[in-house]
C-alpha positions in Angstrom: -36.1 72.5 17.6 -39.4 70.7 18.1 -39.2 67.3 19.6 -42.9 66.5 19.6 -44.7 68.7 17.1 -48.5 68.8 16.8 -50.0 66.1 14.7 -53.3 66.5 12.9 -55.7 63.5 12.7 -54.5 61.3 9.8 -55.3 58.0 8.2 -55.0 55.2 5.8 -54.1 57.3 2.8 -50.7 57.8 4.3 -50.1 54.2 3.5 -49.9 55.1 -0.1 -46.9 57.3 0.1 -44.8 55.3 2.4 -44.9 52.2 0.5 -44.3 53.4 -2.9 -40.8 52.2 -2.9 -41.9 48.6 -2.4 -45.0 48.4 -4.3 -43.2 49.3 -7.4 -41.2 46.1 -7.3 -44.1 43.8 -7.8 -47.8 43.3 -7.2 -50.1 43.7 -10.2 -48.5 45.1 -13.3 -50.0 47.4 -15.9 -47.6 48.5 -18.6 -45.0 50.1 -16.3 -43.1 53.3 -17.0 -39.9 54.4 -15.2 -40.4 57.3 -12.7 -37.8 60.1 -12.4 -35.8 60.5 -9.2 -36.7 63.3 -6.9 -33.9 65.8 -6.3 -32.4 65.7 -2.8 -32.8 68.7 -0.7 -30.5 70.1 1.9 -31.0 72.2 5.0 -29.0 74.9 6.7 -30.0 73.7 10.2 -27.2 73.0 12.5 -27.0 69.4 13.7 -25.7 68.2 17.0 -22.2 66.8 16.6 -21.7 63.6 18.7 -18.2 62.8 19.7 -18.2 60.1 22.4 -17.8 56.4 21.6 -21.5 55.6 22.2 -22.8 58.1 19.7 -22.9 58.6 16.0 -20.4 60.5 14.0 -22.8 62.6 11.9 -20.8 62.6 8.7 -20.6 58.8 8.7 -24.2 57.8 9.2 -25.0 57.1 5.5 -21.7 55.2 5.2 -22.3 53.1 8.2 -25.8 52.0 7.2 -25.4 48.5 5.9 -26.3 48.0 2.3 -29.0 45.5 1.3 -27.4 42.2 0.3 -30.2 41.8 -2.1 -29.4 45.1 -3.8 -30.2 45.8 -7.5 -29.7 49.2 -9.2 -32.2 51.7 -8.1 -33.3 52.4 -11.6 -34.2 48.7 -12.0 -36.5 48.5 -9.0 -39.6 49.6 -10.8 -41.2 46.6 -12.3 -38.7 44.2 -10.8 -40.3 40.9 -10.1 -39.5 38.6 -7.2 -37.9 35.3 -8.1 -40.9 32.9 -8.3 -38.6 30.0 -7.7 -37.5 31.3 -4.3 -39.9 30.1 -1.6 -38.4 32.5 0.9 -40.2 35.4 -0.9 -43.5 33.5 -1.3 -45.3 35.8 1.1 -43.7 39.1 -0.1 -45.6 40.9 -2.9 -42.4 42.8 -3.5 -38.8 42.3 -2.5 -37.5 43.9 0.8 -35.5 47.0 0.1 -33.5 49.3 2.5 -31.2 51.4 0.2 -31.8 55.1 0.8 -31.3 56.2 -2.7 -33.7 53.6 -4.1 -36.4 54.7 -1.7 -35.8 58.4 -2.7 -36.3 57.6 -6.3 -39.5 55.6 -5.8 -40.7 58.2 -3.3 -41.5 60.5 -6.2 -44.1 58.2 -7.9 -47.7 59.5 -7.8 -50.4 57.3 -6.3 -54.1 56.8 -6.1 -56.2 55.2 -3.4 -58.3 52.3 -4.8 -59.9 51.0 -1.6 -59.4 51.3 2.1 -60.8 49.7 5.3 -59.9 49.3 8.9 -57.7 46.2 9.5 -58.9 43.7 12.1 -57.9 44.1 15.8 -55.6 46.6 17.4 -56.2 49.9 19.1 -54.0 52.2 17.0 -56.2 52.8 14.0 -54.3 50.6 11.5 -56.0 50.4 8.1 -55.6 48.3 5.0 -55.3 50.2 1.8 -55.2 49.2 -1.9 -53.3 51.7 -3.9 -52.5 52.2 -7.6 -49.3 53.7 -9.0 -50.6 54.8 -12.4 -47.3 55.9 -13.9 -45.7 52.5 -13.3 -48.8 50.4 -13.6 -48.8 48.6 -10.3 -51.4 47.9 -7.6 -50.4 46.9 -4.1 -51.9 46.5 -0.6 -50.4 48.2 2.5 -51.1 48.6 6.2 -51.1 52.2 7.4 -51.3 53.9 10.7 -51.4 57.6 11.3 -48.6 59.1 13.5 -49.7 59.8 17.1 -50.2 63.5 17.9 -46.8 63.7 19.7 -45.0 61.7 17.1 -44.3 58.8 19.5 -46.9 56.9 21.5 -46.4 54.1 24.0 -48.4 51.7 21.8 -47.9 53.5 18.5 -44.3 54.4 17.9 -43.5 54.8 14.2 -39.8 55.5 14.8 -39.5 52.1 16.6 -41.4 50.3 13.8 -38.9 51.7 11.2 -35.9 50.9 13.4 -37.1 47.3 13.8 -37.3 46.9 10.1 -33.9 48.5 9.4 -32.0 46.6 12.1 -32.6 43.4 10.2 -29.8 44.5 7.8 -27.2 43.5 10.4 -29.0 40.4 11.5 -30.1 38.5 8.4 -30.1 38.1 4.6 -33.1 39.6 2.9 -34.8 36.2 2.4 -34.6 35.8 6.2 -36.3 39.0 7.2 -39.1 38.7 9.7 -40.4 42.3 9.5 -42.3 43.4 6.4 -41.0 46.5 4.7 -41.9 49.5 6.9 -41.5 53.2 6.1 -42.7 56.6 7.1 -44.4 58.7 4.5 -46.1 62.1 4.2 -49.2 62.0 2.0 -50.0 65.3 0.3 -53.1 66.9 1.8 -54.8 67.0 -1.7 -54.5 63.2 -1.9 -55.5 62.6 1.7 -58.4 65.0 2.2 -60.9 63.4 -0.2 -60.8 60.3 2.0 -60.5 62.1 5.4 -62.4 65.4 5.2 -61.2 68.0 7.7 -57.8 66.5 8.3 -55.0 69.0 8.1 -51.2 68.7 7.8 -49.4 66.8 10.5 -46.6 69.3 11.0 -46.9 73.1 10.9 -45.4 74.5 7.7 -46.1 71.4 5.7 -48.9 70.3 3.3 -49.0 66.6 4.0 -50.1 64.0 6.5 -47.5 61.7 8.1 -48.2 57.9 8.3 -46.3 54.7 9.0 -46.9 52.0 6.4 -45.9 48.4 6.0 -46.2 45.9 3.2 -49.3 43.7 3.4 -48.0 40.2 3.3 -49.9 37.6 1.2 -51.0 34.0 2.0 -50.3 34.3 5.7 -52.4 33.5 8.8 -52.3 33.7 12.6 -50.1 31.1 14.2 -51.5 28.2 16.2 -48.4 27.6 18.3 -45.4 29.9 17.8 -42.8 27.5 19.2 -43.3 23.7 18.9 -40.3 22.4 20.9 -40.6 18.9 19.5 -40.6 20.1 15.9 -37.7 22.5 16.7 -35.6 19.5 17.7 -36.5 17.4 14.7 -37.0 19.9 11.8 -33.9 22.0 10.9 -35.8 24.4 8.6 -38.4 25.0 11.3 -35.6 25.5 13.9 -33.8 28.0 11.6 -36.9 30.2 11.2 -37.9 30.1 14.8 -34.3 31.0 15.8 -34.3 34.0 13.4 -37.6 35.2 14.8 -36.5 34.9 18.4 -33.1 36.4 17.8 -34.9 39.4 16.3 -37.4 39.8 19.1 -34.6 39.5 21.7 -32.3 42.0 20.1 -35.1 44.6 19.7 -36.6 43.8 23.1 -40.1 43.0 21.7 -42.7 43.3 24.5 -46.1 42.9 22.8 -46.6 39.2 22.5 -50.2 39.2 21.4 -50.9 36.5 18.8 -52.2 39.0 16.3 -48.8 40.7 16.1 -47.2 37.6 14.4 -48.1 35.8 11.2 -47.0 32.6 9.6 -47.4 31.3 6.0 -50.5 29.3 5.2 -48.1 26.7 3.7 -46.6 25.0 6.7 -43.8 23.6 4.5 -42.3 27.1 4.8 -42.3 27.7 8.5 -41.3 31.4 8.5 -42.5 33.8 11.2 -43.3 37.4 10.6 -43.4 40.1 13.3 -45.9 42.7 11.9 -46.2 45.0 14.9 -43.0 46.2 16.6 -43.9 49.5 18.1 -43.6 48.3 21.7 -39.9 47.4 21.6 -36.5 48.9 22.4 -37.1 49.2 26.1 -40.6 50.7 26.2 -41.5 52.2 29.6 -44.9 50.4 29.5 -45.8 47.2 27.8 -48.2 44.3 27.7 -47.7 42.4 31.0 -50.5 40.0 30.4 -49.2 37.9 27.6 -46.0 35.8 27.1 -43.6 38.2 25.5 -40.6 37.5 23.2 -38.0 39.8 24.6 -36.5 36.7 26.1 -34.7 33.9 24.2 -37.2 31.0 24.3 -35.6 28.8 21.6 -33.1 26.3 23.0 -30.5 27.1 20.3 -29.8 29.8 17.7 -28.2 29.7 14.3 -24.4 29.7 14.3 -24.3 31.9 11.2 -26.3 34.6 13.0 -24.1 34.4 16.1 -21.0 34.9 13.9 -22.6 37.9 12.2 -23.3 39.5 15.5 -19.8 38.7 16.8 -18.3 40.7 13.9 -20.2 43.8 14.9 -18.9 46.8 16.9 -21.1 49.2 18.9 -20.6 51.9 16.2 -22.3 49.6 13.6 -25.6 50.4 15.3 -25.2 54.2 14.9 -27.3 54.2 11.7 -30.3 53.6 13.9 -30.0 57.2 15.3 -31.8 58.2 12.1 -33.7 55.2 10.7 -35.7 57.6 8.5 -35.3 61.2 7.5 -37.9 63.3 5.6 -37.4 66.9 4.4 -40.0 69.5 3.2 -39.8 70.5 -0.4 -40.9 73.9 -1.9 -44.5 72.6 -2.1 -44.6 71.8 1.6 -44.5 68.0 1.1 -42.0 65.9 3.0 -39.8 63.4 1.1 -37.3 60.8 2.1 -33.6 61.8 2.2 -30.4 60.1 3.0 -29.4 61.0 6.7 -26.0 62.5 7.2 -26.2 64.3 10.6 -27.9 63.5 13.9 -30.0 66.5 15.1 -30.5 65.2 18.6 -29.0 61.8 19.7 -31.1 61.8 22.8 -34.5 62.3 21.1 -35.9 59.7 18.7 -38.3 62.0 16.9 -37.2 65.6 16.0 -38.3 68.2 13.6 -35.6 70.8 13.0 -36.1 73.5 10.3 -37.6 71.5 7.5 -36.1 68.1 8.5 -37.8 65.3 10.4 -35.6 62.6 11.9 -37.0 59.3 13.3 -34.8 56.7 15.0 -33.6 55.4 18.3 -32.1 57.4 21.1 -28.6 57.0 22.4 -29.9 55.1 25.4 -32.0 52.7 23.3 -29.1 51.9 21.0 -26.8 51.3 23.9 -29.4 48.9 25.4 -29.7 47.1 22.1 -26.0 46.7 22.0 -26.0 45.2 25.5 -28.6 42.7 24.5 -26.4 41.6 21.6 -23.5 41.3 24.0 -25.6 39.1 26.4 -26.7 36.9 23.5 -23.0 36.4 22.6 -22.2 35.7 26.2 -25.0 33.1 26.5 -24.0 31.3 23.3 -20.3 31.5 24.2 -20.9 29.9 27.6 -23.1 27.2 26.2 -26.2 28.4 28.1 -27.8 28.8 24.7 -26.9 26.2 22.0 -26.0 26.9 18.4 -26.6 24.8 15.3 
């Protein structure tokens, strides 16, 4: 088992692959065709069986993963348009999706790079990329970052970025999501190399470059003030969105409060907040000490609906985070998304076993996340934090 395999230098093109599932749903349309689903692969690698109460039961991972409440049939995702009348999705080029099977189907769609450039700010090499999916006739814009050489860096942790996106399924309805769709993807070297000469495969035995990608939101800007306490007290819609944002940052233990990591709609009538960089979360060993961080509850009250949703959870409901994403190598050496069933190593968030890559949270990180949920419930139950 390799916990931290060698990573070759990779870049923006990765963005293409990872966001295929989401780009298909919207963006610019050009006479779409329906792609075929890629066949699932299996491995003969033995997985670690976890038996104690704070660990995942491998056979139940897929069943425990919450389904998207916004789900539509996987075959209908391609070309599906967002409801124009729903302002909650005004900043989403495509609907947020989390269903494993839907992502596998869309994972097989070919892509082309139209344009790419380094995104503003940051130190992790994030890039903005425009891609074309010729077989379905869509263009879309994504943010992409290459994986660090050891799969998991202190300020570039793809596994935590994915877990932060996926955990929203137990916190919110899709229209309440605060994290743009985020996925890991492995871009074939023949697609990657023309734009990054000399870059080789990320993992030995493969023919692709791993990247973490996220949907590029539209009509958004940097916030002036993230929390206006006077407006929170007088504007229920504003309070609801700030509450959702802070509940999310508290539950994941977000510790990189730089202004550039958060975005708000240009239309202030829709006071949503988006957390677009979540790699320094889930109890990082080092974090940004020099800015106000949002791992604390800063809002005076949280939504009662969210509290009740959390109260209905059990510790085992977080077990799907052991494997927030799984990719397996096909006969051509290219890695594709697969539905996770087993946990190869519950104490290692990034593992490469045989032909299978698993990315997620460790047992300790999930336990700490559960304790934060328990503390939130204690604070609201005692009245220390109000509800509305």
